[in-house]
C-alpha positions in Angstrom: -46.9 35.9 -23.6 -46.8 32.7 -21.2 -50.0 31.7 -19.8 -50.8 32.7 -16.6 -50.9 30.0 -13.9 -53.7 29.9 -11.0 -52.3 28.8 -7.7 -53.7 28.3 -4.1 -50.8 29.0 -1.4 -50.5 25.2 -0.9 -50.0 25.0 -4.8 -47.5 27.4 -4.6 -45.4 25.8 -1.7 -45.8 22.6 -3.6 -44.1 23.7 -6.7 -41.4 25.8 -4.7 -40.4 22.6 -2.7 -40.6 20.4 -6.1 -38.4 22.8 -7.7 -35.9 23.1 -4.5 -35.5 19.2 -4.6 -34.8 19.3 -8.3 -32.2 22.1 -8.2 -30.3 20.2 -5.0 -30.8 16.8 -4.7 -31.9 15.7 -8.2 -28.9 18.0 -9.9 -26.3 16.5 -7.5 -27.6 12.7 -8.1 -27.5 13.2 -11.5 -24.3 14.7 -11.9 -22.6 11.7 -9.6 -24.2 9.4 -12.1 -22.3 11.1 -14.8 -19.4 11.3 -13.1 -19.4 7.6 -12.4 -20.6 6.9 -16.0 -17.6 8.9 -17.1 -15.0 6.9 -14.9 -16.0 3.9 -17.1 -13.9 5.0 -20.2 -15.2 4.8 -23.6 -18.4 7.0 -24.2 -19.3 5.7 -27.2 -20.6 2.4 -26.1 -21.2 3.9 -22.3 -25.0 3.7 -21.7 -24.7 4.5 -18.3 -23.7 7.8 -19.5 -25.9 8.6 -22.2 -28.8 7.6 -19.6 -27.6 10.0 -17.2 -27.1 12.6 -19.7 -30.7 12.2 -20.9 -32.0 12.1 -17.2 -29.7 15.3 -16.8 -31.6 17.1 -19.7 -35.2 16.1 -18.5 -34.4 17.6 -15.3 -33.2 20.8 -16.7 -36.3 20.8 -18.6 -38.3 20.4 -15.4 -36.7 23.0 -13.8 -36.9 25.4 -16.6 -41.0 24.7 -16.9 -41.6 25.3 -13.2 -39.4 28.6 -13.2 -41.6 29.8 -16.4 -44.6 28.7 -14.3 -43.7 30.5 -10.8 -42.7 33.8 -13.2 -46.6 33.8 -14.3 -48.3 32.4 -10.9 -51.3 34.1 -9.9 -52.4 33.5 -6.0 -56.0 32.6 -5.2 -56.8 35.1 -2.4 -59.4 33.1 -0.5 -61.0 36.0 1.1 -62.1 37.5 -2.4 -63.4 34.2 -3.5 -67.3 34.4 -4.2 -69.4 31.3 -3.5 -72.3 32.9 -5.6 -71.2 31.5 -8.9 -68.4 28.8 -9.3 -64.6 30.0 -9.7 -61.2 28.7 -9.6 -60.8 27.9 -5.9 -64.1 27.0 -5.1 -65.5 23.7 -3.6 -68.3 22.0 -4.9 -70.6 19.5 -3.9 -72.2 18.4 -7.4 -74.8 15.8 -8.2 -74.2 13.2 -11.3 -78.1 13.5 -12.9 -77.2 10.1 -14.7 -76.3 7.8 -11.8 -77.2 10.2 -8.9 -74.1 9.8 -7.4 -72.9 13.2 -5.1 -69.1 14.3 -5.6 -67.1 16.7 -3.7 -64.7 18.4 -6.3 -62.4 21.6 -6.0 -61.7 23.3 -9.0 -58.0 24.5 -9.2 -55.3 25.5 -11.8 -53.9 23.0 -14.0 -50.5 22.5 -11.9 -52.6 21.2 -8.7 -55.1 18.7 -10.5 -55.3 15.5 -8.0 -58.4 13.5 -9.4 -58.2 11.1 -6.5 -58.7 14.0 -4.2 -61.3 15.4 -6.1 -59.3 18.3 -7.2 -59.9 19.2 -11.0 -58.4 21.6 -13.7 -60.5 24.6 -14.5 -59.5 23.8 -18.0 -60.5 20.2 -18.1 -63.9 19.7 -19.4 -65.8 19.2 -16.4 -63.9 22.2 -14.8 -65.0 24.5 -17.9 -68.3 23.6 -17.7 -69.0 24.4 -14.3 -67.3 27.9 -14.3 -69.5 31.0 -13.8 -72.6 28.9 -12.7 -74.5 29.1 -9.2 -76.2 26.9 -7.1 -78.9 24.9 -8.7 -77.4 25.0 -12.2 -77.4 21.8 -14.5 -74.0 21.6 -16.5 -73.3 19.5 -19.6 -70.2 18.5 -20.8 -68.8 16.4 -23.5 -66.4 13.7 -22.3 -65.1 10.4 -24.4 -67.9 8.4 -23.1 -70.8 11.0 -24.2 -72.6 13.7 -22.7 -72.5 14.1 -18.8 -74.6 16.3 -16.8 -73.9 17.6 -13.1 -75.9 19.8 -10.7 -74.5 22.3 -8.5 -75.6 21.5 -5.5 -73.4 23.5 -3.2 -70.5 26.0 -3.8 -68.2 27.1 -0.8 -64.3 28.5 -0.1 
């Protein structure tokens, strides 16, 4: 059985848009590349054809992966989201106890990760460690750089 993917409403829209672009725009572009490459003749020494066929395979794999994800998606209902403890969908203010730095985080499903925007996966070491903890809790988790400790300052929707 496929793993359920948790998405926000925005995340679902982005994934559906990506799928639409792959199916309409990208498929057409690669099809044109293949037609052009075929016009060059001899396929045994036709690197353009090989590249286009490889690209076509990658696009079809991406389409299949997104379609599989969409079949097993759970949309977060922000109205049902609690701020008692950290859940997927919550926004957090946390403090790095080693450096004193404050960070704003948003716990999201693995499809919506954007570290630059503070969106971390519920499956990442940090995200997994934060889940289920309340304001004031100190969580520890292992990173390649060693043990990290963060205090949860605030939890919002």
